[in-house]
NUDO-934316 format. One record per residue (C-alpha): z, x, y; residue number from 1. Coordinates in Angstrom, 2 decimals. Layout:
! residues N
rec zz=Z; xx=X; yy=Y; num=NUM
...
***
This chain:
! residues 385
rec zz=0.00; xx=0.00; yy=0.00; num=1
rec zz=-0.77; xx=1.16; yy=3.52; num=2
rec zz=2.09; xx=0.96; yy=5.99; num=3
rec zz=2.24; xx=-2.41; yy=7.74; num=4
rec zz=4.07; xx=-3.07; yy=10.98; num=5
rec zz=6.31; xx=-6.11; yy=10.84; num=6
rec zz=8.25; xx=-8.10; yy=13.42; num=7
rec zz=11.53; xx=-9.51; yy=12.13; num=8
rec zz=12.26; xx=-12.53; yy=14.33; num=9
rec zz=15.88; xx=-13.48; yy=13.72; num=10
rec zz=16.77; xx=-10.00; yy=12.51; num=11
rec zz=20.56; xx=-10.45; yy=12.47; num=12
rec zz=20.53; xx=-13.58; yy=10.31; num=13
rec zz=20.68; xx=-13.84; yy=6.54; num=14
rec zz=16.90; xx=-13.78; yy=5.99; num=15
rec zz=16.35; xx=-11.08; yy=8.61; num=16
rec zz=18.91; xx=-8.67; yy=7.18; num=17
rec zz=17.61; xx=-9.16; yy=3.64; num=18
rec zz=14.05; xx=-8.54; yy=4.85; num=19
rec zz=15.25; xx=-5.32; yy=6.43; num=20
rec zz=16.73; xx=-4.35; yy=3.07; num=21
rec zz=13.19; xx=-4.55; yy=1.68; num=22
rec zz=11.94; xx=-2.43; yy=4.60; num=23
rec zz=14.68; xx=0.12; yy=3.87; num=24
rec zz=13.63; xx=0.30; yy=0.22; num=25
rec zz=9.92; xx=0.70; yy=1.07; num=26
rec zz=9.70; xx=2.89; yy=4.19; num=27
rec zz=6.19; xx=3.97; yy=3.23; num=28
rec zz=5.01; xx=0.35; yy=3.12; num=29
rec zz=6.70; xx=-1.21; yy=6.19; num=30
rec zz=7.65; xx=-0.28; yy=9.72; num=31
rec zz=9.98; xx=-2.81; yy=11.37; num=32
rec zz=8.59; xx=-2.33; yy=14.87; num=33
rec zz=9.98; xx=-5.49; yy=16.51; num=34
rec zz=13.50; xx=-6.86; yy=16.03; num=35
rec zz=14.81; xx=-9.95; yy=17.81; num=36
rec zz=18.01; xx=-11.98; yy=17.88; num=37
rec zz=19.62; xx=-14.73; yy=19.89; num=38
rec zz=23.05; xx=-13.52; yy=20.95; num=39
rec zz=24.28; xx=-11.07; yy=18.30; num=40
rec zz=23.82; xx=-8.04; yy=20.54; num=41
rec zz=26.06; xx=-5.59; yy=18.69; num=42
rec zz=24.48; xx=-6.44; yy=15.34; num=43
rec zz=21.00; xx=-5.99; yy=16.79; num=44
rec zz=21.99; xx=-2.68; yy=18.37; num=45
rec zz=23.07; xx=-1.40; yy=14.95; num=46
rec zz=19.81; xx=-2.53; yy=13.38; num=47
rec zz=17.85; xx=-0.88; yy=16.16; num=48
rec zz=19.70; xx=2.38; yy=15.50; num=49
rec zz=18.83; xx=2.13; yy=11.81; num=50
rec zz=15.16; xx=1.13; yy=12.13; num=51
rec zz=14.15; xx=2.41; yy=15.59; num=52
rec zz=11.70; xx=-0.37; yy=16.52; num=53
rec zz=9.37; xx=0.05; yy=19.45; num=54
rec zz=10.28; xx=-3.40; yy=20.78; num=55
rec zz=13.41; xx=-5.56; yy=20.67; num=56
rec zz=14.61; xx=-8.80; yy=22.23; num=57
rec zz=17.78; xx=-10.77; yy=22.87; num=58
rec zz=17.74; xx=-14.35; yy=24.10; num=59
rec zz=21.17; xx=-13.81; yy=25.67; num=60
rec zz=20.99; xx=-10.73; yy=27.87; num=61
rec zz=23.87; xx=-8.27; yy=27.25; num=62
rec zz=25.78; xx=-6.58; yy=30.02; num=63
rec zz=24.04; xx=-3.32; yy=29.24; num=64
rec zz=21.85; xx=-1.58; yy=26.69; num=65
rec zz=23.46; xx=1.42; yy=24.99; num=66
rec zz=22.03; xx=4.68; yy=26.27; num=67
rec zz=20.73; xx=5.74; yy=22.86; num=68
rec zz=18.60; xx=2.56; yy=22.66; num=69
rec zz=17.04; xx=2.59; yy=26.13; num=70
rec zz=13.79; xx=4.12; yy=24.89; num=71
rec zz=13.10; xx=0.80; yy=23.13; num=72
rec zz=11.10; xx=-1.77; yy=25.12; num=73
rec zz=13.57; xx=-4.62; yy=25.66; num=74
rec zz=12.97; xx=-8.28; yy=26.49; num=75
rec zz=15.58; xx=-10.88; yy=27.47; num=76
rec zz=15.72; xx=-14.62; yy=28.14; num=77
rec zz=14.58; xx=-17.87; yy=26.49; num=78
rec zz=11.01; xx=-16.65; yy=25.89; num=79
rec zz=11.97; xx=-13.08; yy=25.01; num=80
rec zz=11.13; xx=-13.42; yy=21.31; num=81
rec zz=7.53; xx=-14.40; yy=21.99; num=82
rec zz=7.09; xx=-11.75; yy=24.70; num=83
rec zz=8.47; xx=-9.07; yy=22.38; num=84
rec zz=6.21; xx=-10.21; yy=19.54; num=85
rec zz=3.12; xx=-10.08; yy=21.74; num=86
rec zz=4.06; xx=-6.66; yy=23.13; num=87
rec zz=4.72; xx=-5.21; yy=19.67; num=88
rec zz=1.24; xx=-5.97; yy=18.29; num=89
rec zz=2.76; xx=-6.09; yy=14.80; num=90
rec zz=0.49; xx=-6.94; yy=11.88; num=91
rec zz=3.03; xx=-9.29; yy=10.27; num=92
rec zz=5.68; xx=-11.59; yy=11.70; num=93
rec zz=8.61; xx=-12.77; yy=9.59; num=94
rec zz=9.70; xx=-15.93; yy=11.41; num=95
rec zz=13.35; xx=-16.48; yy=10.49; num=96
rec zz=14.69; xx=-18.19; yy=13.61; num=97
rec zz=16.76; xx=-21.25; yy=12.73; num=98
rec zz=15.65; xx=-24.71; yy=13.83; num=99
rec zz=12.96; xx=-25.93; yy=16.19; num=100
rec zz=13.76; xx=-22.86; yy=18.30; num=101
rec zz=11.44; xx=-20.98; yy=15.92; num=102
rec zz=8.39; xx=-23.15; yy=16.56; num=103
rec zz=7.15; xx=-21.12; yy=19.55; num=104
rec zz=7.40; xx=-17.90; yy=17.58; num=105
rec zz=5.32; xx=-19.26; yy=14.70; num=106
rec zz=2.79; xx=-20.73; yy=17.13; num=107
rec zz=2.27; xx=-17.44; yy=18.97; num=108
rec zz=2.43; xx=-15.33; yy=15.81; num=109
rec zz=-0.72; xx=-17.11; yy=14.66; num=110
rec zz=-2.42; xx=-15.75; yy=17.78; num=111
rec zz=-1.30; xx=-12.13; yy=17.67; num=112
rec zz=-0.48; xx=-11.24; yy=14.05; num=113
rec zz=-2.59; xx=-10.88; yy=10.93; num=114
rec zz=-0.11; xx=-12.76; yy=8.72; num=115
rec zz=2.82; xx=-15.09; yy=9.33; num=116
rec zz=5.71; xx=-15.00; yy=6.85; num=117
rec zz=7.33; xx=-18.38; yy=7.24; num=118
rec zz=11.09; xx=-18.63; yy=6.79; num=119
rec zz=11.44; xx=-21.32; yy=9.47; num=120
rec zz=10.79; xx=-24.68; yy=7.82; num=121
rec zz=11.41; xx=-26.58; yy=11.06; num=122
rec zz=8.17; xx=-25.19; yy=12.52; num=123
rec zz=6.28; xx=-27.30; yy=9.97; num=124
rec zz=8.73; xx=-30.20; yy=9.99; num=125
rec zz=8.21; xx=-30.65; yy=13.73; num=126
rec zz=4.76; xx=-29.23; yy=14.40; num=127
rec zz=3.21; xx=-29.33; yy=10.93; num=128
rec zz=-0.22; xx=-30.80; yy=11.61; num=129
rec zz=-0.68; xx=-28.66; yy=14.72; num=130
rec zz=0.52; xx=-25.43; yy=13.08; num=131
rec zz=-1.58; xx=-25.92; yy=9.94; num=132
rec zz=-4.65; xx=-26.73; yy=12.03; num=133
rec zz=-4.13; xx=-23.56; yy=14.07; num=134
rec zz=-3.64; xx=-21.47; yy=10.93; num=135
rec zz=-6.91; xx=-22.84; yy=9.56; num=136
rec zz=-8.75; xx=-22.26; yy=12.84; num=137
rec zz=-7.52; xx=-18.67; yy=13.18; num=138
rec zz=-7.87; xx=-17.88; yy=9.49; num=139
rec zz=-4.32; xx=-16.52; yy=9.41; num=140
rec zz=-2.32; xx=-16.95; yy=6.19; num=141
rec zz=1.08; xx=-18.67; yy=6.28; num=142
rec zz=3.04; xx=-17.05; yy=3.46; num=143
rec zz=6.12; xx=-19.10; yy=2.47; num=144
rec zz=9.52; xx=-17.43; yy=2.32; num=145
rec zz=11.70; xx=-20.43; yy=1.40; num=146
rec zz=12.53; xx=-19.89; yy=-2.28; num=147
rec zz=11.16; xx=-23.29; yy=-3.30; num=148
rec zz=7.86; xx=-22.94; yy=-1.47; num=149
rec zz=7.48; xx=-19.34; yy=-2.57; num=150
rec zz=7.95; xx=-20.55; yy=-6.15; num=151
rec zz=5.24; xx=-23.18; yy=-5.74; num=152
rec zz=2.96; xx=-20.64; yy=-4.07; num=153
rec zz=3.49; xx=-18.22; yy=-6.95; num=154
rec zz=2.78; xx=-20.91; yy=-9.56; num=155
rec zz=-0.39; xx=-21.90; yy=-7.74; num=156
rec zz=-1.76; xx=-18.38; yy=-8.18; num=157
rec zz=-2.52; xx=-19.48; yy=-11.77; num=158
rec zz=-4.22; xx=-22.69; yy=-10.63; num=159
rec zz=-7.78; xx=-21.42; yy=-11.15; num=160
rec zz=-9.18; xx=-24.40; yy=-9.24; num=161
rec zz=-7.45; xx=-27.02; yy=-11.40; num=162
rec zz=-6.07; xx=-30.07; yy=-9.57; num=163
rec zz=-2.31; xx=-30.40; yy=-9.15; num=164
rec zz=-0.64; xx=-33.66; yy=-10.14; num=165
rec zz=2.83; xx=-33.09; yy=-8.68; num=166
rec zz=5.10; xx=-30.58; yy=-6.96; num=167
rec zz=8.71; xx=-30.45; yy=-8.15; num=168
rec zz=11.21; xx=-29.02; yy=-5.68; num=169
rec zz=14.51; xx=-28.00; yy=-7.25; num=170
rec zz=17.83; xx=-27.98; yy=-5.42; num=171
rec zz=21.34; xx=-26.90; yy=-6.31; num=172
rec zz=22.87; xx=-30.05; yy=-4.84; num=173
rec zz=25.03; xx=-28.04; yy=-2.43; num=174
rec zz=28.78; xx=-27.63; yy=-2.25; num=175
rec zz=29.50; xx=-31.38; yy=-2.47; num=176
rec zz=27.24; xx=-32.13; yy=-5.43; num=177
rec zz=30.04; xx=-33.51; yy=-7.62; num=178
rec zz=32.12; xx=-35.16; yy=-4.88; num=179
rec zz=32.78; xx=-38.87; yy=-4.63; num=180
rec zz=31.07; xx=-40.72; yy=-1.80; num=181
rec zz=34.31; xx=-41.51; yy=0.03; num=182
rec zz=35.42; xx=-37.86; yy=-0.14; num=183
rec zz=32.06; xx=-36.55; yy=1.08; num=184
rec zz=32.52; xx=-38.38; yy=4.39; num=185
rec zz=35.65; xx=-36.35; yy=5.21; num=186
rec zz=34.53; xx=-32.95; yy=3.84; num=187
rec zz=35.58; xx=-30.05; yy=6.07; num=188
rec zz=33.48; xx=-27.16; yy=7.34; num=189
rec zz=35.24; xx=-24.92; yy=4.84; num=190
rec zz=34.38; xx=-27.31; yy=1.99; num=191
rec zz=30.74; xx=-27.53; yy=2.99; num=192
rec zz=30.14; xx=-23.81; yy=3.52; num=193
rec zz=31.31; xx=-22.97; yy=-0.01; num=194
rec zz=27.79; xx=-23.04; yy=-1.50; num=195
rec zz=27.92; xx=-22.59; yy=-5.29; num=196
rec zz=24.85; xx=-20.37; yy=-5.78; num=197
rec zz=23.31; xx=-19.15; yy=-2.49; num=198
rec zz=24.70; xx=-17.03; yy=0.36; num=199
rec zz=23.07; xx=-18.39; yy=3.52; num=200
rec zz=23.73; xx=-19.06; yy=7.18; num=201
rec zz=25.98; xx=-21.89; yy=8.34; num=202
rec zz=23.37; xx=-24.38; yy=9.49; num=203
rec zz=21.24; xx=-24.26; yy=6.35; num=204
rec zz=24.34; xx=-24.39; yy=4.14; num=205
rec zz=25.43; xx=-27.61; yy=5.86; num=206
rec zz=21.89; xx=-28.96; yy=5.46; num=207
rec zz=22.06; xx=-28.18; yy=1.73; num=208
rec zz=25.32; xx=-30.10; yy=1.41; num=209
rec zz=23.85; xx=-33.19; yy=3.11; num=210
rec zz=20.55; xx=-32.69; yy=1.23; num=211
rec zz=18.65; xx=-33.04; yy=4.49; num=212
rec zz=17.49; xx=-29.50; yy=3.77; num=213
rec zz=15.66; xx=-30.71; yy=0.68; num=214
rec zz=14.09; xx=-33.46; yy=2.76; num=215
rec zz=12.91; xx=-30.90; yy=5.29; num=216
rec zz=11.48; xx=-28.90; yy=2.41; num=217
rec zz=9.57; xx=-31.95; yy=1.17; num=218
rec zz=7.99; xx=-32.21; yy=4.62; num=219
rec zz=7.25; xx=-28.47; yy=4.64; num=220
rec zz=5.66; xx=-28.67; yy=1.17; num=221
rec zz=3.54; xx=-31.62; yy=2.31; num=222
rec zz=2.02; xx=-29.48; yy=5.05; num=223
rec zz=1.81; xx=-26.13; yy=3.25; num=224
rec zz=0.20; xx=-27.50; yy=0.10; num=225
rec zz=-1.57; xx=-30.58; yy=1.47; num=226
rec zz=0.36; xx=-32.87; yy=-0.86; num=227
rec zz=1.33; xx=-36.50; yy=-0.11; num=228
rec zz=5.00; xx=-37.47; yy=-0.24; num=229
rec zz=4.42; xx=-39.61; yy=-3.33; num=230
rec zz=3.48; xx=-36.48; yy=-5.31; num=231
rec zz=6.46; xx=-34.37; yy=-4.32; num=232
rec zz=9.54; xx=-34.84; yy=-6.48; num=233
rec zz=13.07; xx=-33.49; yy=-5.94; num=234
rec zz=15.12; xx=-32.43; yy=-8.97; num=235
rec zz=18.77; xx=-31.36; yy=-8.82; num=236
rec zz=19.18; xx=-28.12; yy=-10.77; num=237
rec zz=22.71; xx=-26.70; yy=-10.29; num=238
rec zz=22.06; xx=-23.22; yy=-11.70; num=239
rec zz=19.35; xx=-22.46; yy=-9.10; num=240
rec zz=17.41; xx=-20.44; yy=-11.69; num=241
rec zz=14.20; xx=-22.48; yy=-11.59; num=242
rec zz=13.16; xx=-22.30; yy=-7.96; num=243
rec zz=10.45; xx=-24.97; yy=-8.17; num=244
rec zz=7.61; xx=-26.17; yy=-10.40; num=245
rec zz=4.02; xx=-27.36; yy=-10.36; num=246
rec zz=2.74; xx=-30.04; yy=-12.73; num=247
rec zz=-0.98; xx=-30.13; yy=-13.55; num=248
rec zz=-3.03; xx=-33.13; yy=-14.63; num=249
rec zz=-2.95; xx=-32.13; yy=-18.31; num=250
rec zz=0.86; xx=-32.36; yy=-18.28; num=251
rec zz=1.44; xx=-28.60; yy=-18.17; num=252
rec zz=4.27; xx=-27.53; yy=-15.86; num=253
rec zz=4.50; xx=-24.03; yy=-14.45; num=254
rec zz=7.87; xx=-22.87; yy=-13.13; num=255
rec zz=9.02; xx=-19.77; yy=-11.26; num=256
rec zz=12.41; xx=-18.49; yy=-12.39; num=257
rec zz=14.79; xx=-15.82; yy=-11.20; num=258
rec zz=18.40; xx=-15.23; yy=-10.24; num=259
rec zz=19.27; xx=-16.72; yy=-6.83; num=260
rec zz=18.47; xx=-13.85; yy=-4.46; num=261
rec zz=16.40; xx=-14.38; yy=-1.32; num=262
rec zz=15.06; xx=-10.83; yy=-1.48; num=263
rec zz=12.74; xx=-12.09; yy=-4.23; num=264
rec zz=10.72; xx=-14.57; yy=-2.14; num=265
rec zz=11.06; xx=-12.40; yy=0.99; num=266
rec zz=9.67; xx=-9.39; yy=-0.82; num=267
rec zz=6.90; xx=-11.43; yy=-2.43; num=268
rec zz=5.70; xx=-12.61; yy=1.00; num=269
rec zz=6.03; xx=-9.15; yy=2.55; num=270
rec zz=4.19; xx=-7.39; yy=-0.25; num=271
rec zz=1.70; xx=-10.10; yy=-1.22; num=272
rec zz=-0.24; xx=-9.82; yy=-3.44; num=273
rec zz=1.96; xx=-6.97; yy=-4.72; num=274
rec zz=5.44; xx=-7.50; yy=-6.14; num=275
rec zz=8.19; xx=-5.26; yy=-4.78; num=276
rec zz=11.08; xx=-4.44; yy=-7.16; num=277
rec zz=14.48; xx=-4.57; yy=-5.43; num=278
rec zz=17.02; xx=-4.03; yy=-8.26; num=279
rec zz=17.14; xx=-7.76; yy=-8.97; num=280
rec zz=19.67; xx=-8.91; yy=-11.53; num=281
rec zz=17.61; xx=-9.88; yy=-14.59; num=282
rec zz=17.86; xx=-13.32; yy=-16.13; num=283
rec zz=19.90; xx=-13.39; yy=-19.33; num=284
rec zz=18.78; xx=-16.57; yy=-21.05; num=285
rec zz=21.26; xx=-16.23; yy=-23.89; num=286
rec zz=24.11; xx=-15.98; yy=-21.40; num=287
rec zz=22.77; xx=-18.94; yy=-19.43; num=288
rec zz=22.78; xx=-21.04; yy=-22.57; num=289
rec zz=21.34; xx=-24.12; yy=-20.89; num=290
rec zz=19.76; xx=-25.37; yy=-17.67; num=291
rec zz=20.73; xx=-28.74; yy=-16.19; num=292
rec zz=18.64; xx=-31.25; yy=-14.27; num=293
rec zz=19.36; xx=-34.58; yy=-12.59; num=294
rec zz=17.79; xx=-37.02; yy=-10.17; num=295
rec zz=19.18; xx=-36.86; yy=-6.61; num=296
rec zz=21.78; xx=-39.47; yy=-5.69; num=297
rec zz=20.37; xx=-41.18; yy=-2.59; num=298
rec zz=23.48; xx=-43.30; yy=-2.16; num=299
rec zz=25.83; xx=-40.33; yy=-1.78; num=300
rec zz=23.24; xx=-38.19; yy=0.03; num=301
rec zz=21.11; xx=-40.55; yy=2.18; num=302
rec zz=19.62; xx=-37.79; yy=4.35; num=303
rec zz=17.06; xx=-36.90; yy=1.67; num=304
rec zz=15.67; xx=-40.42; yy=1.67; num=305
rec zz=15.61; xx=-40.52; yy=5.48; num=306
rec zz=13.55; xx=-37.33; yy=5.56; num=307
rec zz=11.00; xx=-38.75; yy=3.10; num=308
rec zz=10.95; xx=-41.94; yy=5.16; num=309
rec zz=10.22; xx=-39.90; yy=8.30; num=310
rec zz=7.41; xx=-38.03; yy=6.54; num=311
rec zz=5.77; xx=-41.30; yy=5.52; num=312
rec zz=6.19; xx=-42.73; yy=9.03; num=313
rec zz=4.43; xx=-39.69; yy=10.46; num=314
rec zz=3.92; xx=-38.92; yy=14.12; num=315
rec zz=7.13; xx=-38.00; yy=15.89; num=316
rec zz=9.47; xx=-39.31; yy=13.18; num=317
rec zz=10.05; xx=-35.92; yy=11.46; num=318
rec zz=10.71; xx=-34.35; yy=14.88; num=319
rec zz=13.33; xx=-37.01; yy=15.60; num=320
rec zz=14.93; xx=-36.50; yy=12.20; num=321
rec zz=15.16; xx=-32.76; yy=12.77; num=322
rec zz=16.41; xx=-32.96; yy=16.35; num=323
rec zz=19.14; xx=-35.45; yy=15.53; num=324
rec zz=20.19; xx=-33.37; yy=12.55; num=325
rec zz=20.44; xx=-30.18; yy=14.60; num=326
rec zz=22.71; xx=-31.92; yy=17.11; num=327
rec zz=24.86; xx=-33.49; yy=14.39; num=328
rec zz=25.20; xx=-30.28; yy=12.38; num=329
rec zz=26.17; xx=-28.36; yy=15.51; num=330
rec zz=28.89; xx=-30.91; yy=16.25; num=331
rec zz=30.14; xx=-30.72; yy=12.65; num=332
rec zz=30.30; xx=-26.92; yy=12.68; num=333
rec zz=32.33; xx=-27.15; yy=15.89; num=334
rec zz=34.61; xx=-29.57; yy=14.01; num=335
rec zz=33.90; xx=-32.38; yy=16.50; num=336
rec zz=32.82; xx=-34.89; yy=13.84; num=337
rec zz=33.46; xx=-35.45; yy=10.12; num=338
rec zz=30.68; xx=-34.54; yy=7.70; num=339
rec zz=29.88; xx=-38.21; yy=7.06; num=340
rec zz=28.80; xx=-38.70; yy=10.67; num=341
rec zz=25.72; xx=-36.50; yy=10.14; num=342
rec zz=23.65; xx=-39.12; yy=8.25; num=343
rec zz=24.90; xx=-41.85; yy=10.60; num=344
rec zz=23.65; xx=-39.97; yy=13.65; num=345
rec zz=20.28; xx=-39.24; yy=12.01; num=346
rec zz=19.93; xx=-42.90; yy=10.98; num=347
rec zz=20.67; xx=-44.08; yy=14.50; num=348
rec zz=18.07; xx=-41.74; yy=16.00; num=349
rec zz=15.37; xx=-42.79; yy=13.54; num=350
rec zz=16.11; xx=-46.44; yy=14.29; num=351
rec zz=16.33; xx=-46.01; yy=18.06; num=352
rec zz=13.59; xx=-43.55; yy=19.03; num=353
rec zz=10.08; xx=-45.09; yy=18.79; num=354
rec zz=7.53; xx=-43.25; yy=16.65; num=355
rec zz=4.76; xx=-41.77; yy=18.78; num=356
rec zz=1.66; xx=-39.73; yy=18.06; num=357
rec zz=1.91; xx=-35.93; yy=18.17; num=358
rec zz=-1.20; xx=-34.33; yy=19.63; num=359
rec zz=0.25; xx=-31.23; yy=21.32; num=360
rec zz=3.23; xx=-28.90; yy=21.23; num=361
rec zz=4.52; xx=-30.57; yy=24.39; num=362
rec zz=4.59; xx=-33.86; yy=22.45; num=363
rec zz=6.79; xx=-32.16; yy=19.86; num=364
rec zz=9.29; xx=-31.00; yy=22.45; num=365
rec zz=9.35; xx=-34.39; yy=24.15; num=366
rec zz=10.13; xx=-36.10; yy=20.84; num=367
rec zz=12.82; xx=-33.51; yy=20.16; num=368
rec zz=14.33; xx=-34.12; yy=23.61; num=369
rec zz=14.50; xx=-37.88; yy=22.99; num=370
rec zz=16.06; xx=-37.34; yy=19.56; num=371
rec zz=18.73; xx=-35.02; yy=20.94; num=372
rec zz=19.48; xx=-37.39; yy=23.80; num=373
rec zz=19.99; xx=-40.22; yy=21.33; num=374
rec zz=22.17; xx=-38.09; yy=19.03; num=375
rec zz=24.28; xx=-36.80; yy=21.91; num=376
rec zz=24.77; xx=-40.37; yy=23.10; num=377
rec zz=26.06; xx=-41.25; yy=19.65; num=378
rec zz=28.47; xx=-38.35; yy=19.81; num=379
rec zz=29.65; xx=-39.42; yy=23.25; num=380
rec zz=30.18; xx=-43.00; yy=22.12; num=381
rec zz=32.15; xx=-41.72; yy=19.16; num=382
rec zz=34.30; xx=-39.43; yy=21.30; num=383
rec zz=35.09; xx=-42.21; yy=23.77; num=384
rec zz=36.79; xx=-44.28; yy=21.09; num=385
***
């Protein structure tokens, strides 16, 4: 492999740091020449010392840049990530910014990079039709980093032109998988963040517990693989060993398996079409003994059904779902609301905000603004009681 320059957008987060582990293992293959973060200045400074990028960015400007890092070209402010990405001229962009905040980065990466490694599902949840159309128009590949979508992508390499009948997205069920409905409502932040199989950031771990994350992944899969909602199935698989599956018309099902470690799908996207060993723990099938599967419980976890509903409604509905969820999850992580308020706030936003057509990025942000306004109103009404 020739050395490729890569921008790690969201470098201090879980995905970003694991991507940099791959860079560290393959210095001849990758040069991390652009590192960005939101407000974790000290963490980013340490990464910059380790990887010496040409360009770096912080959304929240620090009081000062350490003297040993002043040779780096720095950018600050709300649009600093995009400006840094453009200035870096990196060949690849790993987009790992959480939430709709990552949409701009994906949008501009399609202009300036050769490949976009997509770890930000919200870019497709909110701007899916627009982003996919731009990817097609520019001829730039969107390589999935989410473990489920990477698994599907890997299985599809054996497609050989054969039509796909169904996509099967697996999910662990999150930290509250076995909880009673009445207990789920009052789950604490500590309860929810105790994910049984994956080590991830706070927001996505909460989304896994509510199963809205799996709904967002259904929407992402719809756009990435051009598959209608009716042909995307969610299966609860607690061991998180099968990362997703593809069913073909002859009944054959291909699955991608591996121990739960995000360096697998990250490395596959970074090295594609080459696989990059990273000292992964091998599967021991005899020790596993068995693999379990179950249908999702929509009564205990209504967010999954709301996400599928939003996908079928189309237009601005997925944007509203995502915006309301981001507001609700933020309030939960600040311990302002109980866990059970998250689906209530999403439901209220979907019922209250009219569905409108999305024809531009500005339409996306307007729908997001209306969703957040509705969700914040719900929080205010709740707090007034």
